[in-house]
C-alpha positions as CSV (number, residue, x, y, z in Angstrom):
1,M,3.2,-38.9,-21.1
2,E,2.3,-37.3,-17.7
3,A,5.0,-36.0,-15.5
4,S,5.6,-37.9,-12.3
5,P,4.9,-36.1,-8.9
6,A,8.8,-35.8,-8.4
7,T,9.1,-33.9,-11.8
8,A,5.9,-32.0,-11.9
9,P,6.3,-28.1,-11.7
10,P,5.3,-26.6,-8.4
11,A,2.0,-25.0,-7.9
12,V,1.9,-21.2,-7.9
13,P,1.4,-20.0,-4.4
14,R,-2.1,-19.0,-3.7
15,W,-0.9,-15.5,-2.2
16,L,1.3,-14.6,-5.3
17,P,-1.5,-12.8,-7.3
18,A,-2.3,-10.7,-4.2
19,G,1.5,-9.9,-3.9
20,A,1.7,-9.0,-7.6
21,A,-1.3,-6.7,-7.3
22,L,0.4,-4.9,-4.3
23,A,3.5,-4.5,-6.3
24,A,1.7,-3.0,-9.3
25,A,-0.1,-0.6,-7.1
26,G,3.2,0.5,-5.4
27,W,4.8,0.8,-8.9
28,G,2.3,3.2,-10.1
29,A,2.3,5.1,-6.9
30,N,6.1,6.0,-7.1
31,Q,6.7,6.0,-10.8
32,F,6.2,9.9,-10.9
33,T,9.3,10.6,-8.9
34,P,11.8,10.2,-11.7
35,L,9.3,11.6,-14.3
36,A,9.2,14.8,-12.2
37,A,12.7,15.2,-13.0
38,V,11.8,15.1,-16.8
39,H,9.1,17.6,-16.5
40,R,11.4,19.9,-14.5
41,T,14.5,19.8,-16.8
42,Q,13.3,19.0,-20.1
43,E,9.9,20.6,-20.1
44,Q,10.8,23.5,-17.9
45,W,7.9,22.9,-15.5
46,H,8.1,25.2,-12.4
47,P,9.4,23.5,-9.3
48,V,6.0,24.6,-7.4
49,L,3.9,23.1,-10.2
50,V,6.0,19.8,-10.0
51,A,5.6,19.8,-6.2
52,V,1.8,20.4,-6.7
53,L,1.5,17.4,-9.1
54,F,3.5,15.2,-6.6
55,T,1.2,16.2,-3.8
56,A,-2.0,15.5,-5.9
57,Y,-1.5,11.9,-5.1
58,L,-2.2,12.3,-1.4
59,P,-5.9,13.5,-1.4
60,G,-6.7,10.2,-3.5
61,L,-4.5,8.1,-1.3
62,L,-5.9,8.9,2.1
63,P,-9.6,8.0,1.4
64,G,-8.4,4.8,-0.5
65,L,-6.4,3.7,2.6
66,L,-9.2,4.3,5.0
67,L,-12.2,2.9,2.9
68,G,-10.3,0.2,1.1
69,G,-10.7,-2.2,4.1
70,P,-14.4,-1.8,4.7
71,A,-15.1,-1.8,1.0
72,A,-13.3,-5.2,0.8
73,D,-15.2,-6.3,3.9
74,R,-18.4,-5.5,2.0
75,F,-17.6,-6.5,-1.7
76,G,-14.8,-9.0,-1.2
77,R,-11.1,-8.7,-1.2
78,R,-10.5,-9.7,-4.8
79,R,-13.2,-7.5,-6.3
80,V,-11.9,-4.4,-4.8
81,V,-8.2,-5.1,-5.6
82,R,-9.3,-5.8,-9.2
83,A,-11.1,-2.6,-9.5
84,A,-8.2,-0.9,-7.9
85,L,-5.7,-2.4,-10.5
86,L,-8.0,-1.3,-13.4
87,L,-8.1,2.3,-12.1
88,S,-4.3,2.4,-11.7
89,A,-3.8,1.2,-15.2
90,A,-6.3,3.9,-16.5
91,A,-4.5,6.5,-14.4
92,S,-1.2,5.7,-16.0
93,A,-2.6,5.8,-19.4
94,L,-4.5,9.1,-18.8
95,P,-1.7,11.6,-19.1
96,T,-0.2,9.9,-22.3
97,A,-3.6,10.1,-23.9
98,A,-3.8,13.9,-23.1
99,A,-0.1,14.7,-24.2
100,S,1.2,14.9,-20.5
101,S,-0.4,18.3,-19.8
102,P,-0.3,19.4,-16.2
103,A,-4.1,19.0,-15.8
104,A,-4.0,15.5,-17.1
105,V,-0.9,14.6,-14.9
106,C,-2.8,16.0,-11.9
107,A,-5.9,13.9,-12.7
108,G,-3.7,10.8,-13.2
109,R,-2.0,11.4,-9.9
110,L,-5.2,11.9,-8.1
111,A,-6.6,8.6,-9.5
112,T,-3.4,6.8,-8.9
113,G,-3.7,7.8,-5.3
114,V,-7.3,6.4,-5.1
115,A,-6.2,3.2,-6.8
116,A,-3.2,2.6,-4.5
117,G,-5.1,3.3,-1.5
118,F,-7.8,0.8,-2.1
119,A,-5.3,-1.7,-3.5
120,L,-2.9,-1.5,-0.6
121,S,-5.6,-1.6,2.0
122,A,-7.8,-4.2,0.4
123,G,-4.8,-6.2,-1.0
124,T,-2.9,-6.4,2.3
125,R,-5.8,-8.1,4.1
126,W,-6.3,-10.4,1.2
127,L,-2.6,-11.4,1.1
128,R,-2.7,-12.0,5.0
129,E,-5.6,-14.1,4.9
130,L,-4.3,-16.2,2.0
131,C,-1.1,-16.8,4.0
132,A,-3.2,-17.8,7.0
133,A,-5.4,-20.1,5.0
134,A,-2.1,-21.9,3.9
135,G,-1.0,-22.2,7.4
136,R,1.6,-19.4,7.3
137,S,-0.3,-16.6,9.2
138,G,2.9,-15.2,10.5
139,A,4.2,-14.6,6.8
140,G,1.5,-12.5,5.5
141,E,2.3,-9.1,7.0
142,R,6.1,-9.6,5.9
143,R,5.2,-10.7,2.4
144,A,2.7,-7.7,2.0
145,A,5.5,-5.3,3.1
146,Y,8.0,-6.8,0.8
147,A,5.7,-6.8,-2.1
148,T,4.5,-3.2,-1.6
149,G,8.2,-2.1,-1.0
150,A,9.3,-3.9,-4.2
151,G,6.7,-2.1,-6.1
152,L,7.6,1.2,-4.8
153,A,11.2,0.9,-5.3
154,G,11.1,-1.1,-8.5
155,G,8.8,1.3,-9.9
156,A,10.9,4.4,-9.2
157,L,14.2,2.8,-10.4
158,A,12.5,1.4,-13.7
159,A,10.7,4.5,-14.6
160,G,14.1,6.5,-14.3
161,M,15.8,3.8,-16.4
162,L,13.2,4.0,-19.1
163,A,12.9,7.8,-18.9
164,E,16.7,8.1,-19.1
165,W,17.6,5.7,-22.0
166,L,14.4,5.2,-24.2
167,P,12.3,7.7,-26.1
168,A,9.1,9.3,-25.0
169,P,10.3,9.6,-21.4
170,T,7.0,10.8,-19.9
171,V,4.9,8.4,-22.0
172,L,6.7,5.0,-22.1
173,P,7.2,4.5,-18.3
174,C,3.4,5.0,-17.7
175,L,2.5,2.6,-20.6
176,V,4.8,0.0,-19.0
177,H,3.2,0.3,-15.7
178,A,-0.3,0.2,-17.3
179,A,0.6,-3.1,-19.0
180,L,2.0,-4.5,-15.8
181,A,-1.3,-3.5,-13.8
182,L,-3.3,-5.3,-16.6
183,L,-1.0,-8.4,-16.1
184,A,-1.6,-8.3,-12.5
185,L,-5.3,-7.8,-13.0
186,A,-5.1,-11.1,-15.3
187,A,-3.4,-13.1,-12.6
188,T,-6.0,-12.3,-10.0
189,T,-8.7,-13.6,-12.2
190,C,-8.5,-17.2,-10.6
191,A,-7.1,-16.2,-7.3
192,P,-9.1,-17.6,-4.5
193,E,-11.3,-15.3,-2.7
194,T,-11.1,-15.1,1.3
195,T,-14.5,-13.5,1.9
196,G,-17.4,-13.1,-0.2
197,G,-18.4,-9.7,1.3
198,T,-21.2,-8.8,3.6
199,A,-24.2,-7.3,1.6
200,G,-25.4,-4.1,3.0
201,A,-22.4,-3.7,5.5
202,P,-21.8,0.0,6.1
203,L,-18.5,1.6,5.0
204,R,-17.4,3.4,8.2
205,L,-14.5,3.3,10.7
206,G,-15.4,1.6,14.0
207,G,-15.5,3.4,17.4
208,W,-12.4,1.5,18.5
209,C,-10.5,3.1,15.6
210,R,-11.5,6.5,16.7
211,R,-10.7,5.9,20.4
212,T,-7.4,4.5,19.4
213,V,-6.6,7.7,17.4
214,G,-7.6,9.8,20.4
215,H,-5.7,7.9,22.9
216,P,-2.8,10.2,24.6
217,R,-0.2,7.6,23.4
218,F,-1.2,7.9,19.9
219,V,-1.3,11.8,20.0
220,W,2.0,12.3,21.9
221,V,4.0,9.2,21.0
222,V,3.1,8.0,17.6
223,L,2.0,11.2,15.8
224,P,5.2,13.2,16.6
225,A,7.1,10.8,14.8
226,V,5.4,11.3,11.6
227,F,8.0,12.9,9.2
228,G,8.3,13.6,5.5
229,A,11.5,11.7,5.7
230,A,11.2,9.6,2.6
231,T,9.9,12.3,0.3
232,V,12.6,14.7,1.4
233,A,15.2,12.1,0.4
234,Y,14.0,11.3,-3.1
235,V,11.7,14.4,-4.1
236,V,13.6,17.3,-2.5
237,L,17.3,16.4,-2.5
238,P,18.0,15.1,-6.0
239,P,16.8,18.3,-7.9
240,L,19.4,20.2,-5.6
241,V,22.3,18.5,-7.1
242,A,21.0,17.8,-10.5
243,D,23.8,20.0,-11.9
244,E,26.3,17.5,-10.5
245,V,24.6,14.7,-12.7
246,P,24.0,16.5,-16.0
247,G,22.0,14.3,-18.4
248,Y,21.3,11.7,-15.9
249,A,18.6,13.6,-13.4
250,P,15.7,11.0,-14.1
251,L,18.0,8.1,-13.4
252,F,19.5,9.5,-10.3
253,S,16.1,10.5,-9.0
254,G,14.9,6.9,-9.5
255,V,18.1,5.5,-7.9
256,V,17.7,7.7,-4.8
257,A,14.0,6.8,-4.5
258,A,14.8,3.1,-4.7
259,L,17.7,3.3,-2.3
260,T,15.5,5.2,0.2
261,L,12.5,2.8,0.1
262,S,14.5,-0.3,0.0
263,V,16.4,0.8,3.1
264,G,12.9,1.7,4.7
265,V,11.6,-2.0,4.0
266,V,14.8,-3.6,5.5
267,A,14.6,-1.3,8.6
268,Q,11.0,-2.1,9.5
269,P,11.9,-5.5,11.1
270,L,14.6,-3.7,13.1
271,A,11.8,-1.8,14.7
272,V,10.4,-5.2,16.2
273,R,13.9,-5.9,17.9
274,L,14.2,-2.4,19.4
275,H,10.5,-2.1,20.5
276,H,9.9,-2.3,24.2
277,A,6.6,-2.4,25.8
278,R,7.3,0.3,28.4
279,T,9.2,2.8,26.2
280,A,9.2,4.3,22.7
281,R,12.8,2.9,22.2
282,A,12.2,2.0,18.4
283,T,10.3,5.2,17.8
284,L,13.1,7.4,19.4
285,A,15.7,5.6,17.5
286,G,13.9,6.3,14.1
287,M,13.4,10.0,14.9
288,V,17.0,10.3,15.9
289,T,17.9,8.8,12.4
290,V,15.6,11.1,10.6
291,I,17.0,14.1,12.2
292,G,20.6,12.9,11.2
293,G,19.4,12.4,7.8
294,L,17.8,16.0,7.5
295,L,21.3,17.5,8.7
296,V,23.2,15.4,6.2
297,G,20.7,16.7,3.5
298,A,21.4,20.2,4.6
299,L,25.0,19.6,4.0
300,A,24.4,17.9,0.7
301,A,22.4,20.9,-0.4
302,Y,25.0,23.3,0.7
303,G,27.9,21.6,-0.8
304,D,26.1,20.2,-3.9
305,S,27.3,16.7,-3.0
306,V,25.9,13.8,-4.8
307,A,27.6,11.4,-2.2
308,L,25.9,13.1,0.8
309,V,22.5,13.0,-1.0
310,L,22.9,9.2,-1.1
311,V,24.1,9.1,2.6
312,A,21.1,11.1,3.4
313,A,18.8,8.9,1.6
314,V,20.0,5.7,3.6
315,L,19.5,7.7,6.8
316,L,16.0,9.0,6.0
317,G,15.0,5.7,4.7
318,A,16.0,3.9,7.8
319,G,14.3,6.5,9.8
320,Y,11.2,6.2,7.9
321,G,11.1,2.4,8.3
322,L,11.8,2.4,11.8
323,T,9.2,5.2,12.6
324,L,6.7,3.3,10.5
325,G,7.4,-0.1,12.1
326,S,7.3,1.3,15.5
327,G,4.2,3.1,15.0
328,L,2.3,0.0,13.9
329,L,3.8,-1.8,17.1
330,E,2.3,0.9,19.2
331,I,-1.1,0.8,17.4
332,A,-1.1,-3.1,18.0
333,R,-1.1,-2.3,21.7
334,L,-3.8,0.3,21.5
335,A,-6.3,-1.3,19.3
336,P,-8.1,-4.6,19.5
337,P,-7.8,-7.1,16.7
338,S,-10.9,-6.2,15.0
339,A,-10.1,-2.4,14.7
340,L,-6.3,-2.9,13.9
341,P,-6.5,-3.1,10.2
342,S,-8.4,0.3,9.9
343,T,-6.3,2.0,12.6
344,A,-3.0,0.8,11.1
345,F,-3.9,2.2,7.8
346,L,-5.0,5.5,9.4
347,H,-1.5,5.6,10.8
348,Q,0.0,5.0,7.5
349,G,-2.3,7.7,5.9
350,A,-0.9,10.1,8.7
351,A,2.8,8.9,7.7
352,Y,2.0,9.5,4.1
353,S,1.0,13.1,4.9
354,G,4.9,13.6,4.3
355,F,4.0,14.0,0.7
356,L,3.0,17.6,1.6
357,T,6.8,18.3,2.6
358,P,8.1,18.9,-0.9
359,L,5.3,21.4,-1.6
360,L,5.8,23.3,1.6
361,L,9.6,23.4,0.9
362,A,9.0,24.6,-2.8
363,V,6.7,27.4,-1.6
364,T,9.1,28.6,1.1
365,A,12.1,28.2,-0.9
366,G,12.2,31.9,-1.9
367,A,12.2,32.9,1.7
368,A,15.2,30.9,2.8
369,P,17.7,28.6,1.0
370,Y,17.2,24.9,1.2
371,P,20.1,24.1,3.7
372,A,18.4,26.5,6.1
373,L,14.9,25.0,5.5
374,L,16.4,21.3,6.0
375,T,18.1,22.5,9.3
376,G,14.8,24.1,10.5
377,M,13.2,20.7,9.8
378,A,15.7,19.1,11.9
379,V,15.1,21.5,14.6
380,V,11.4,21.0,14.5
381,G,12.3,17.2,14.6
382,L,14.3,17.7,17.8
383,L,11.1,19.2,19.4
384,C,9.0,16.3,18.3
385,L,11.7,14.0,19.7
386,W,11.6,15.8,23.1
387,V,7.6,15.4,23.0
388,T,7.9,11.7,22.3
389,A,10.6,11.1,25.0
390,R,8.6,13.1,27.4
391,F,5.5,11.0,27.0
392,S,6.9,7.7,26.1
393,R,6.8,6.2,29.6
394,G,3.4,7.6,30.3
395,N,-0.1,6.9,29.0
396,P,0.1,3.2,28.9
397,P,-2.6,1.5,26.7
């Protein structure tokens, strides 16, 4: 007997497979954060080596972010996202197949960055267009941000829990992500395509994108706000208080990462409320929050305080969300709609350059203690704040 229309199960939203793909890509991108604690504490890998492996994600991510959109325009959104999911699953399986050697982990991190860049860039466009086709054009950007944020936060938290309480702490979390990426790949099999691609279309950034990046407001207002806020919170600070949570380093690292990124996602809409067309109010608020988070982080490192690490994670996550959200609003004023996606992902690539921060701090840790280094970062932040405030009312788009 057929179900009546009143009792028939609701159809799966057309945008959901694209959202699942974004979440799976974000999961893979951030699962290494708690696994780094395992390599550092259980396998005794040097902190600089761990920082190098963490940073190895960046050279793959930046080209993926920049080329993912043009590739999606040429080959189609779904095809690019599906290829990225397959690469993401393979990247998680690679270190497990090679016994988690540093070389294998480095190769896996690089491949994960490429996969995440292509998936996030093409997947965000795909999800936005699917929502627009369903008459919910305003919801696309928000759903993409939430899906990506859920993957980034959930991946770190789940990997930390798996590494803490189950065997094979460097293997099982990677295999779980590989399975999830393949499930997302299967979910996109019948998902509708929004563009068939343009055969022979060149993979290049438009002139508008280059002119936007060269605009004085981008150089003096948007770029100075780019900090390594999030990475300081969940990569640098947890190892400094690891002795205060003996036996729970992977779990604590995952919790701090999830807290930081969750607060960042929640703070992004606040940037819209604070934004003002003639000022950089939202950007300045984000920078002040980041500076406060760095100072609290310095106090946490000085006093070995777990509670202050959590407070710093909240502040740095909020500052990260505000500066990222306000930067995208500034770019929306500078770039025409046709160049906005590429320019926005170029800005995100600049923001993700914060992945270099843990490596820079690890290399310079022999010259000064971490409280002094974090305080020095806060001083640099004050200088950047002055530059942004100085130019915030000038150089209108």
